[in-house]
C-alpha positions as CSV (number, residue, x, y, z in Angstrom):
1,X,-32.0,-21.7,-2.6
2,X,-31.3,-19.5,0.2
3,X,-29.4,-16.2,0.1
4,X,-25.4,-16.3,0.3
5,X,-24.1,-13.9,2.6
6,X,-20.7,-12.7,1.7
7,X,-18.2,-10.4,3.7
8,X,-15.8,-8.1,2.0
9,X,-12.1,-9.6,1.5
10,X,-9.2,-7.5,3.2
11,X,-5.7,-8.7,2.0
12,X,-4.5,-6.7,5.2
13,X,-5.7,-9.3,7.5
14,X,-3.4,-12.0,5.7
15,X,0.2,-10.0,5.2
16,X,2.0,-10.9,8.3
17,X,5.4,-10.6,7.3
18,X,7.9,-7.9,5.8
19,X,8.2,-10.1,2.8
20,X,4.5,-10.1,2.1
21,X,4.4,-6.6,2.3
22,X,7.3,-6.2,-0.3
23,X,5.9,-8.7,-2.6
24,X,2.5,-6.8,-2.6
25,X,4.4,-3.5,-3.2
26,X,6.8,-4.7,-6.0
27,X,3.6,-6.3,-7.9
28,X,1.8,-2.9,-7.4
29,X,4.9,-0.8,-8.5
30,X,5.5,-3.2,-11.5
31,X,2.1,-2.9,-12.7
32,X,2.5,0.8,-13.3
33,X,-1.0,1.5,-12.4
34,X,-1.4,4.2,-9.8
35,X,-4.7,3.1,-8.1
36,X,-3.4,-0.1,-7.5
37,X,-0.2,1.4,-6.1
38,X,-2.1,3.7,-3.9
39,X,-4.7,0.6,-2.8
40,X,-1.6,-1.4,-2.2
41,X,0.3,0.9,0.1
42,X,-2.9,1.3,1.8
43,X,-3.1,-2.5,2.4
44,X,0.4,-2.6,3.5
45,X,-0.2,0.4,5.9
46,X,-3.3,-1.6,7.4
47,X,-1.6,-4.8,7.7
48,X,0.6,-2.8,10.0
49,X,-2.1,-0.7,11.8
50,X,-3.2,2.6,10.4
51,X,-3.1,4.7,13.8
52,X,0.5,3.1,14.2
53,X,1.4,4.5,10.4
54,X,-0.4,8.0,11.1
55,X,1.6,8.3,14.3
56,X,4.9,7.5,12.7
57,X,4.1,9.6,9.6
58,X,2.7,12.7,11.2
59,X,-0.3,12.3,8.7
60,X,-3.8,11.8,10.3
61,X,-5.5,8.5,10.0
62,X,-8.5,9.6,8.2
63,X,-6.2,11.4,5.5
64,X,-4.3,7.9,4.9
65,X,-7.2,6.0,4.5
66,X,-8.3,8.7,1.7
67,X,-4.9,8.9,0.2
68,X,-4.3,5.0,0.2
69,X,-7.5,4.0,-1.2
70,X,-8.2,2.8,-4.8
71,X,-9.6,6.2,-5.3
72,X,-6.7,8.3,-3.5
73,X,-3.9,9.9,-5.0
74,X,-1.3,10.1,-2.3
75,X,1.4,12.7,-2.9
76,X,5.1,11.6,-3.1
77,X,5.7,12.9,0.2
78,X,2.8,10.9,1.7
79,X,4.0,7.7,-0.3
80,X,7.6,8.5,1.2
81,X,6.5,8.9,4.8
82,X,4.3,5.9,4.5
83,X,7.1,3.6,3.1
84,X,9.4,4.7,5.5
85,X,6.9,4.2,8.6
86,X,6.8,0.4,7.1
87,X,10.7,0.1,7.0
88,X,10.7,0.0,3.2
89,X,12.6,2.3,0.9
90,X,12.1,2.6,-3.1
91,X,14.6,1.4,-5.2
92,X,15.1,1.7,-9.1
93,X,16.7,-0.6,-11.3
94,X,17.1,-0.7,-15.3
95,X,14.3,-2.2,-17.2
96,X,16.7,-4.2,-19.5
97,X,13.7,-4.7,-22.1
98,X,13.5,-0.7,-22.4
99,X,16.8,0.4,-21.3
100,X,18.1,3.0,-24.0
């Protein structure tokens, strides 16, 4: 049996709509898992074009790649800038299962 060649999967290639970005980010935020949130934001930014996002945010492209990776830890300022550049905003709602 011959070797099987694989290529890395990049979800950014398949996110084509704002609704797709929203679905990805909502899933990440609901998980509460910081590495997933950073990575999902990076996927969303790459789907739009990292150079375009860098220009809109004023954060250099390499810094965005680093901060928005699974090992990254973006600042709140970076998170808000990228969300704004994507035309998205954060919104809070009450979790009825945990409300006081």
